[in-house]
N, C-alpha and C positions, 0 to 999 in steps of 0.2 A: 908666086906661089911656088914652094918646091917641087922639083920634077917628080918625084916620087908620090906625090899626093894625086889623086884622081881628078880630072878636070870636072866631073859632076857626080853626084850621087846615085848609083843606080838603085833601079827599083827590083826586087826578088823576081826570079823568072817564073817561079810557080806560087801557086796560092793554095793549092788542095794536093794532098798526097794520099795515097790507098793503101790499106791495109787489106790485101786480098780486093774485095769488093766494097769496102767500107771507106767511104771519102773520109778525111781527116782535113778540115779546113783550116788556114791558119788564123783566119778571124774569129773563128770559135775558141781556138786553142788560147789566141791572145785575150778575149773575154774571160774565158775560164781563169785563166792564169792571173788575171788582173782582180778577179773575184777573190782567189785564195789568198793573194797577197794583202788586200783590203781585210778581208776577214782576219787574217792572222796579227796583221798590226793592232787591229781592234782588239782582239783577244788579251793581248800583251798590255796595251794599255788600260783596258777594263780591269783586268787583275791588279795592276797597281794602283787603281783608284778603290780597291776593294772589293769588287765584285767577283762572282765566278766565272771564268774564262768561258763555260759552256753557255753563260746567258748568251752570247754572242752567236752562237751555233744556232739557238733557239729562234733569235730574232732573225738571222739572215735566212732560216728556212722559209720566211714570211717575205722578207725584204727583197731577195735575189729574184725570185720569179715574178713579183709585182714589178720590180725596177726594170727586167729584162722587157716585159711587155708595155709598161709604160713607155720606156724608150723607143720602143719599137713604133706605138701608136703616133706619138708626137712627130718621130721622122717622118711616118708616111704622110700626116696632116699637113707637116710644113712643105712637102713637095708631092702634090696629090698629082700632077701631070704625068710624073714617072711611072705611078702604077695605075692611074685611073684614065689617063689621057689617051687620046688616038693612037691605036696600034699597040698600048701597053697591055701587060699581063696583070690582071688584078691579083693573081694568086702569089704573085712577086712579093705582096706585101707580107706574107705569111713566112717567107723564107730568111729569116733573120740571120742565118747563118752565111747569108751571101754577102751582109754587110748593111750598115744603115741602122744607127740607133743615135737617139739624142739625148743628151746629159739631163735636159730639163725633164723631158719625160721620165728617164730613169729614175731622177731624184724625188720627183712626186709619188711614182710608184713605189719605189723603194722606202721612202719615208711612210707612206701609207701601210705597207707591209712591217715595216720596223715598230710603227705604232702598236698594230695587232699584236706583235710580238711581245712588246713590252707590256701592253695591257694584260695580256695573258699571263705573265710572267711576274707582274707586279714590279717593274722596273721604271725608273724614270726615262723617258725618252730623250729628255735633254742631254743627261749624263751619257747615255749610249752615243748619242751623236757627237759628243764632245770626243770621246773614245774613237770614234771610228773615223773622224773628219781628216787627220793626216794619212791614214791608211787609204782613204778614198783616193786621194792625189796620187798616192803611189801606184795603187791600182789602175787608175786612169792613166797613168803613165805605160804601164805594161800593155794595156788594152789599146793604146794609140798606135802599136805596132801592127795591128789588123788593119789599119787604113793603109799602112806601106804595103803591106803584102797584096791587099785588093787593089792597089793603085787608084785610091778614091779620095774626094775630099782635100785635094792638093790646092795650092795657091797659084797666084796668077803667073805668066812668066816673068822669068828672070834671069841674068847672067851671072850670077852670084856663083863663087867656086863650088858651094854647096847645093847648087841646083838640083833639082831631081828630075831623073829621067824615067819618062812614062812611055809603055808601049802604045803602039799606033791603036789596038783596040780599045784602049782605055782613055784616048783622048776625048775631053768634052768640047761642046760649042763654045766657040769665041764669043761673048755676049754682043761684041761691037760689029762683028762681021754676019753673025748668023751661021757660019761654018765652023767644022772642026778646025782646030789647032793643027798646023802642018807637022807630020812626023819629024823629030828632031828637036821638038821646040821643048826646052827646060822649065822648069816651074819652081815656085818655093815649095819646100818640104814641109808643110805646116805640122804634120804630124811630127816632125823633129822638134819644132818650136814648142808643140803642146807638151812633149816629153819634158824639155829643158823647164818649162814654165811651172809645170806639175812638182817636178823634183825640187826645184826651189821654192816654191810656195809651200811645200810640205816642211821644208827645213824651217822657214818663218813660223809656221804653225807651231812646230814642236819648240822652238826657241820662245816663242810667246808664252806657250802652255808652261813651261818651266820656270820661266822668269817670273810669271804674274799669276800662275796657279787660276787659270780660267775655270769657270764652272757654269752651271745654268744655262748651257746652249751657248756660250761666249765663243768656243773654240770653233764649233761648226760655223756660225755666222762669220766668222772673220775668214773662215774657209769659202764660203760662198762670195765674200767680198773680193779676195784674192783670186777666185777661179773666173769670175766676171770682168775683172780686170784683163786678164789675159784673154779670155774669150772674145773680148770685143775687137782687138786689134788683130787676131788670129782670125776672126769670122770675116773681117773686113777683107783679108787677103784671098779669101776662097772665091772660086768660080764656078763651082758645082751650081746646078739649077735649084732654086728655092724661092719661096714666096718673098716677094718685094713690098714693103710697107712703106711709103712715103720717102722713097730713095735708099731705102736701108734694108739688108737682109731681116728677116723677122728674127732670127737668133740674136742679131745685134741688139734691137730693140728690147728682145726678152733679157738679154745680159744687162743692159744700163738700166732698166727697172727694177730688176731684182737686186742688181748691185746696189742701189740706192736705198731699197728697202733693206737689204741686210746692214747697211751703214746705219739706218735709223734705229732698227732693232738692237744692233750691238751698243749704241749709245744708250738707249733706255735700258738694257741688261747692266751695263757699266754703273748706273746709278743706283738700280736697284739692288743687285748683287754683286757686290765688289769682291766678296770672298766666295771660294768654292763651296758646293754643298757638301754636307757631312756625310752623307748617304746617297748610294745608287738607286736605293729602293724608294717605291712611292710611299708616301706617308710619312709619320715619323721616324721609326725605325730607329735602329741604334746606330751612332756613330761608327764609322769605318773608315780608317785612315791608311789600312796597309793591305797586304795580300789576304784574299780569305782563307779562313782556317780549313785545315784538311777535312773537319768535319762538314763543313759547308758544301765541298765539291761533291759533282756527283760522281758515282763509281764509273 
């Protein structure tokens, strides 16, 4: 390894800054920045499909809060001892800004919110999901930086050149010995693996959509397939406390099951809908193949 490269990857020394008495938490900033990126990409892609970009904001008004609540609820349920075990503070389950959200809960909650928004404005949920899918991956890549700042959800020990340094107060218990890892132990930077996987997966989705003109939710289900592929191997590296089912982490089982479901749904959709839908609106509607006319946009 070149001498000018660091021997390991340091963790940020701070995760919270103060504007006067107001705390600014890196996890919250990363989460909000990821949401902004995801919504912006969805707006661009929605307009390219013939929709009004402001429709995305209408749907996001419902999807974002539902997604945050759903992600937190799933996270708390998947690690109940952290919040409700002996000596734990149950009120910490409400402090989402301190870190700890689950993708599957966020996806379920966000999908419910998006469905409400689409029903309200007469839009196809499948079309919106297709437009949003690549942006979701890019937003997740940005949001993963929150785990780096919080020094959480890292992987098992390693001596690789890009191993992650963790401060003593953030060291978790070694599942093999039942005691905390010694100070100076280096770990797999799973946040970095996530970022690289999400960026690569977003590129694959954009290529497939451009090449084959996917529609009727096919881009979204391809997104689930790619996400779960990465989630399985990254999750199996992690050593943070979670529920174990038949020797595997709960999120591993969830990823495998939903990945298979996504493959099956993708196959069915490919047979039933080989062509992209003509309109992003529910019902027959006129065919729309280009950007929304100026008269259709909101002031």
